[in-house]
C-alpha positions in Angstrom: 36.7 6.5 30.7 34.1 7.5 28.0 33.3 5.4 25.0 32.9 7.3 21.7 29.6 6.3 20.0 29.4 6.3 16.2 26.6 6.5 13.7 27.3 6.6 10.0 25.4 9.5 8.3 23.0 8.8 5.5 25.3 10.5 3.0 28.1 7.9 3.6 26.0 4.7 3.4 26.6 4.1 -0.3 30.2 3.1 0.6 29.5 1.4 3.9 28.1 -2.1 4.4 25.0 -2.0 6.5 21.9 -3.9 7.4 18.4 -2.7 8.1 15.3 -4.3 9.4 11.7 -3.1 9.4 9.7 -3.8 12.6 6.4 -2.4 13.9 6.4 0.8 11.9 10.1 1.6 12.3 13.3 1.1 10.4 16.4 0.0 12.3 19.8 0.4 10.5 23.3 -0.6 11.6 26.4 0.1 9.5 29.7 -1.7 9.8 31.8 0.0 12.4 28.9 1.8 14.1 28.3 1.5 17.8 24.8 3.0 17.5 21.7 1.6 15.7 19.8 4.3 13.8 16.1 4.3 14.3 13.6 5.9 11.8 9.8 6.1 11.9 8.3 4.3 9.0 10.0 2.5 6.2 13.2 4.3 5.3 15.7 3.7 2.5 18.5 6.3 2.7 20.8 5.4 -0.2 20.7 3.1 -3.3 21.6 -0.4 -2.3 23.8 -2.6 -4.4 23.6 -6.0 -2.7 20.4 -7.2 -1.2 20.5 -10.7 0.3 17.0 -10.7 1.8 14.4 -7.9 1.8 10.8 -7.6 2.8 9.4 -4.2 2.8 6.2 -3.6 4.8 3.2 -2.2 2.9 2.8 1.5 2.9 4.8 4.6 1.9 8.6 4.4 1.7 10.7 7.4 2.6 13.8 7.7 0.3 16.9 9.8 0.6 19.1 11.0 3.5 17.2 11.1 6.8 17.9 12.1 10.4 17.3 9.2 12.9 14.6 9.8 15.4 16.6 7.8 18.0 19.9 5.9 18.4 20.2 2.6 20.3 23.7 1.6 21.7 24.8 -1.8 20.4 25.6 -4.4 23.0 29.2 -5.4 23.5 30.3 -7.9 20.9 27.4 -7.4 18.6 28.3 -8.1 15.0 27.0 -5.4 12.6 25.5 -8.0 10.2 23.6 -10.1 12.8 20.1 -9.4 11.7 18.5 -11.8 14.2 20.1 -10.0 17.1 19.2 -6.7 15.6 15.6 -7.8 15.5 15.7 -8.7 19.1 17.3 -5.4 20.0 14.6 -3.5 18.0 11.8 -5.5 19.6 13.1 -4.8 23.1 13.6 -1.1 22.4 10.0 -0.8 21.0 8.6 -2.7 24.0 10.4 -0.8 26.6 10.3 2.8 25.3 8.1 5.4 27.1 
């Protein structure tokens, strides 16, 4: 049985709760209901954000507007979309283990 993977497009983020982290020159974004984590090179902000609980942008240029991810990482079973600590661990492992 195949599992459908989902990734919210940039154009729908303004109405979808999501989190993003910036780690080692990449942006990792996970929206509520997605089963894939979008990966972007550099610091990327795709839509205006209305509620920011904590934010720390790395120094350097920021890419704004809709973007196409350079990669997508499957979320582990049971991962909660707003768990930024676990998202950081996933991002770190992905960056460490990629070719």
